[in-house]
C-alpha positions in Angstrom: 0.0 0.0 0.0 1.0 3.6 -0.3 0.2 6.9 1.2 -1.8 8.7 -1.4 -0.8 12.2 -0.4 -2.6 14.9 1.5 -5.6 14.9 -0.9 -6.1 11.2 -1.0 -5.6 11.0 -4.8 -5.6 7.4 -6.1 -2.6 6.0 -7.9 -2.7 5.7 -11.7 -4.2 2.8 -13.4 -2.0 -0.3 -13.1 -1.8 0.5 -9.4 0.9 -0.4 -7.0 4.0 1.4 -5.9 5.6 1.0 -9.3 2.9 3.2 -10.9 3.8 6.1 -8.5 6.4 8.6 -9.6 9.4 8.2 -7.2 11.2 11.4 -8.2 10.8 14.0 -5.4 9.6 17.4 -6.3 12.4 19.9 -6.3 11.2 21.6 -3.1 11.6 18.4 -1.1 15.1 17.4 -2.2 16.7 19.4 0.6 15.0 17.3 3.3 17.5 15.2 5.1 18.0 13.4 8.4 15.8 11.5 10.9 14.0 13.2 13.7 12.5 11.8 16.9 10.1 13.8 18.9 11.0 13.5 22.6 7.7 13.5 24.5 7.8 14.9 28.0 5.1 16.0 30.4 5.8 17.7 33.7 9.5 16.8 33.6 9.0 13.1 32.8 10.1 11.8 29.4 7.8 9.1 28.0 9.8 5.8 27.6 8.5 5.5 24.0 10.8 8.4 23.1 13.9 6.3 23.9 12.5 3.3 22.1 12.1 5.5 19.0 15.6 6.8 19.3 16.8 3.2 18.8 14.6 2.8 15.7 15.7 6.2 14.5 19.3 5.3 14.9 18.9 2.3 12.6 17.1 4.3 10.0 19.7 7.1 10.1 22.6 4.7 9.8 21.0 3.1 6.7 20.4 6.5 5.1 23.9 7.8 6.2 22.3 10.9 7.8 22.1 12.4 11.3 19.6 11.4 14.0 18.1 14.4 15.7 16.1 14.6 18.9 13.3 17.3 19.0 12.6 18.6 22.5 9.7 21.0 23.1 8.9 22.2 26.6 9.2 24.9 29.3 12.4 26.8 29.9 14.4 25.2 32.7 16.2 22.1 34.0 13.7 19.4 33.0 13.8 20.4 29.3 17.6 20.7 29.4 17.8 17.3 31.0 15.7 15.8 28.2 18.0 17.2 25.7 21.1 15.8 27.5 19.4 12.3 27.8 18.7 12.2 24.1 22.5 12.1 23.4 22.8 9.2 25.7 20.3 7.3 23.5 22.1 8.0 20.2 21.3 11.5 19.0 23.8 13.3 16.8 22.1 16.7 17.5 19.1 18.1 19.2 16.6 20.8 18.3 14.9 22.6 21.2 12.0 24.9 21.5 11.9 26.2 25.1 9.3 28.6 26.3 7.2 29.0 29.5 4.1 28.8 27.3 5.0 25.1 26.6 4.9 24.0 30.3 1.6 22.1 29.5 0.8 20.4 26.3 -1.6 22.4 24.1 -2.1 21.3 20.5 -1.9 24.8 19.1 1.4 25.8 20.6 3.1 22.4 20.1 1.9 22.1 16.5 3.3 25.6 15.7 6.6 24.8 17.4 7.1 21.4 15.6 5.8 22.6 12.2 8.1 25.6 12.2 11.1 23.4 13.1 10.3 21.1 10.2 9.8 23.9 7.7 13.1 25.5 8.9 15.4 22.5 9.2 13.7 20.1 6.8 13.9 16.4 8.1 13.1 13.6 5.7 11.6 11.4 8.5 9.8 12.4 11.6 8.8 9.8 14.3 6.5 10.2 17.3 5.1 7.9 19.9 1.6 6.7 19.4 0.6 8.0 22.8 -2.4 10.1 23.6 -0.2 13.2 23.2 1.8 11.9 20.2 -1.3 10.9 18.2 -2.9 14.3 18.8 0.3 16.2 17.8 1.2 14.0 14.8 -2.1 14.3 13.2 -2.2 18.1 13.4 1.4 18.5 12.3 0.9 16.2 9.3 -2.2 18.2 8.3 -0.4 21.5 8.7 2.6 20.3 6.6 0.3 18.6 4.0 2.2 15.3 4.2 1.4 11.7 4.9 1.3 10.0 8.3 1.3 6.3 9.0 -0.1 5.6 12.5 0.5 2.8 15.0 3.4 1.2 13.1 4.9 -2.1 14.2 8.0 -2.0 12.0 10.1 0.7 10.3 12.6 0.3 7.6 14.0 2.2 4.5 14.0 0.9 1.0 17.1 1.0 -1.2 15.8 4.2 -2.8 15.6 5.8 0.7 11.8 5.7 1.1 10.5 5.0 4.6 8.7 1.7 4.7 6.2 1.9 7.6 4.4 -1.3 8.4 1.2 -1.6 10.4 -1.7 -4.0 10.9 -4.9 -3.3 9.0 -8.4 -4.8 8.6 -8.7 -5.3 12.4 -5.3 -6.8 12.6 -5.9 -9.5 10.1 -3.3 -8.2 7.6 0.0 -6.3 7.7 0.5 -3.5 5.1 3.6 -1.4 4.3 2.8 2.2 3.6 5.0 4.7 1.7 4.9 8.5 1.5 6.8 8.8 -1.8 6.4 12.3 -3.0 6.0 14.3 0.2 8.3 15.2 3.1 8.7 14.7 5.9 7.7 11.0 6.0 5.8 10.8 9.3 5.0 7.8 11.5 3.8 7.1 15.0 4.9 3.9 16.8 3.1 2.5 19.9 5.0 2.1 23.1 6.8 -1.2 23.6 6.8 -2.2 19.9 10.5 -1.2 19.6 13.2 -2.4 22.0 14.8 0.3 24.2 18.4 0.9 23.2 21.1 0.7 25.8 21.8 4.0 27.5 25.4 5.1 27.3 27.0 8.1 29.0 27.6 10.7 26.4 28.5 14.4 26.2 26.1 16.9 24.7 26.9 17.5 21.1 25.1 20.0 18.9 22.0 21.8 20.2 20.0 24.1 18.0 17.5 26.4 19.7 14.5 27.8 17.9 12.1 30.5 19.2 8.4 29.7 19.7 7.1 33.0 18.4 3.8 33.0 20.4 2.3 34.9 23.2 -0.4 33.6 25.5 -3.0 35.7 23.7 -2.3 33.8 20.5 -3.3 30.5 22.1 -7.0 29.7 22.3 -6.8 26.8 24.8 -6.1 27.8 28.4 -4.9 25.5 31.2 -6.9 26.1 34.3 -5.5 23.4 36.5 -3.8 20.0 36.5 -5.6 17.0 38.0 -3.3 13.9 38.1 -4.7 10.5 37.5 -4.7 8.8 40.8 -6.7 5.7 39.8 -4.5 3.0 41.2 -6.6 0.3 39.4 -5.3 1.4 36.1 -3.0 -1.2 34.5 0.7 -0.8 33.7 0.7 -3.6 31.1 3.0 -1.9 28.6 6.0 -1.8 31.0 5.3 -4.8 33.2 8.1 -7.4 33.5 5.7 -10.3 34.0 2.2 -10.5 32.5 -0.5 -13.2 32.8 -3.4 -13.1 30.3 -6.5 -15.0 29.5 -8.7 -15.5 26.5 -12.0 -17.1 25.5 -10.7 -20.5 26.2 -11.3 -19.8 29.9 -15.0 -20.3 29.2 -16.5 -17.8 31.7 -15.8 -14.5 33.5 -15.6 -16.4 36.7 -12.7 -18.5 35.4 -10.8 -15.3 34.6 -10.2 -15.0 38.3 -7.7 -17.9 37.8 -5.6 -15.5 35.7 -5.8 -12.8 38.4 -4.8 -15.2 41.1 -1.7 -16.4 39.3 -0.7 -12.8 38.5 -1.1 -11.9 42.2 1.2 -14.7 43.3 3.8 -13.7 40.7 3.6 -10.0 41.4 2.6 -9.6 37.8 0.1 -7.5 35.8 -2.9 -9.3 34.2 -4.5 -8.8 30.8 -6.7 -10.4 28.3 -7.4 -10.8 24.6 -9.9 -8.6 22.7 -13.0 -10.9 22.8 -13.0 -10.7 26.6 -13.3 -6.9 26.5 -16.0 -7.2 23.9 -18.0 -9.5 26.1 -17.6 -7.2 29.1 -15.6 -9.7 31.2 -12.6 -7.4 31.5 -12.1 -3.6 31.2 -10.5 -2.2 28.1 -7.3 -1.0 29.8 -6.4 -4.7 30.3 -6.6 -5.6 26.6 -3.5 -6.8 24.9 -3.0 -6.6 21.2 -3.0 -4.3 18.2 -6.2 -2.5 19.4 -5.1 -2.7 23.0 -1.7 -2.6 24.8 1.6 -3.7 23.2 3.8 -5.4 25.8 7.5 -6.6 26.0 7.6 -8.5 29.3 10.4 -10.8 30.4 7.7 -13.4 31.0 4.3 -13.7 29.3 1.8 -16.5 30.2 -1.2 -16.7 27.9 -4.0 -19.0 29.0 -6.8 -19.9 26.5 -5.7 -17.4 23.9 -5.7 -18.6 20.3 -3.1 -16.0 19.2 -4.5 -14.4 16.1 -2.3 -11.8 14.4 -4.1 -9.0 16.3 -2.8 -10.5 19.5 0.5 -11.6 18.2 1.5 -8.1 17.2 1.0 -7.0 20.8 3.1 -9.7 22.5 5.7 -11.1 20.2 8.4 -8.8 21.6 8.3 -10.7 25.0 11.4 -12.5 26.1 9.7 -15.7 27.1 6.1 -16.5 26.0 4.4 -19.5 27.6 1.1 -20.6 25.9 -1.6 -22.8 27.4 -4.3 -24.0 25.1 -6.3 -27.2 24.5 -6.0 -26.7 20.7 -2.6 -28.0 19.5 -3.1 -26.1 16.2 -3.7 -22.7 17.9 -1.7 -20.0 16.1 -0.2 -18.9 19.4 2.0 -22.1 19.4 3.7 -20.7 16.2 5.4 -17.9 18.1 5.4 -19.1 21.8 8.7 -20.2 23.3 7.0 -22.8 25.4 3.6 -24.4 24.5 1.5 -26.5 26.8 -1.4 -28.4 25.3 -3.9 -28.7 28.2 -6.9 -27.1 29.8 -5.9 -23.8 31.3 -8.7 -24.0 33.8 -7.0 -27.1 35.4 -3.4 -25.9 35.0 -3.7 -22.3 36.3 -4.7 -23.3 39.9 -1.9 -25.8 39.9 0.6 -23.2 38.8 -0.7 -20.8 41.4 -0.4 -23.3 44.2 3.1 -24.3 43.1 4.4 -20.7 42.9 2.7 -19.8 46.2 4.5 -22.6 47.9 7.9 -21.8 46.5 8.0 -18.0 46.3 8.3 -15.4 49.1 6.3 -12.1 48.8 9.3 -10.4 47.2 10.3 -13.2 44.8 8.7 -11.7 41.8 11.8 -9.5 41.4 13.8 -12.6 40.8 11.3 -13.9 38.3 11.4 -10.7 36.3 15.2 -10.8 36.4 
């Protein structure tokens, strides 16, 4: 598949990428280098930014160009620290827009800052995290710049001709498609947290930093921040960054049996999750859903009980270090990518596992499991 450009024009008869003109318009030939937007809120950088730095580094090395971090935020130590950290994760240079008006995310001010950076310094690839903030910002920036945007990517690469190949699931996760933005720049993509591995952090000096003014006053911004109310709901899951996850699917048979998953997770000090059908049936809340339309996870240990493992779920879990699948169907797709497969009834095995772990583990042993 291809991005059809900002107006959605269909490719010429004959279809396919070969039918699309690859020669960039003259105005886009100066666009070089790979940029990663470093998402931060109230002094905390979202981990997806460092994951994208690793992906960006690989793309930049293939293209033989620089990798740049883009930091937008308030004047002060937290923004400067985000810039410094970006070099520890592989940046060759950093662009910074620092202004007190950027203390809180507002679409209008952040869109102006990032769009002006792009128009001034002309990157060929711009990557953002597919977070709530990143999705909001990426869409408005792509619209402002009249370029293509591929959302929720699971894989990024560059073709021999230098085009960004952005792969994402489509049709409800049943197919994978690779999308190109051939005749527009920058080529933009968002990537969900935990899809890409986090590169190793290395101590590094600050290299090149380019500051750019915001050029706004408060009166120019329609949205006003009246107060900040932190989310204190302790029941919210932290699936994306959990080291150990236990999940259940339709094979459990009933919502009452899903408690077996929760009990094993409690003993292991793990997070618990589920496949999409359980959310659709109302057995489990949506924040516990794992898969392309839910959370993407990269745990050190993942136990899947009664989950068939269709591509929609596979995309969300295949980055796990150790995947243990329990299913009565020996031909279930999950056995194609699980590291350990157990063909048995999860309803019988889960209580046995819970009892065995409870007998052998102290309350603090889950740290050893994750390690």
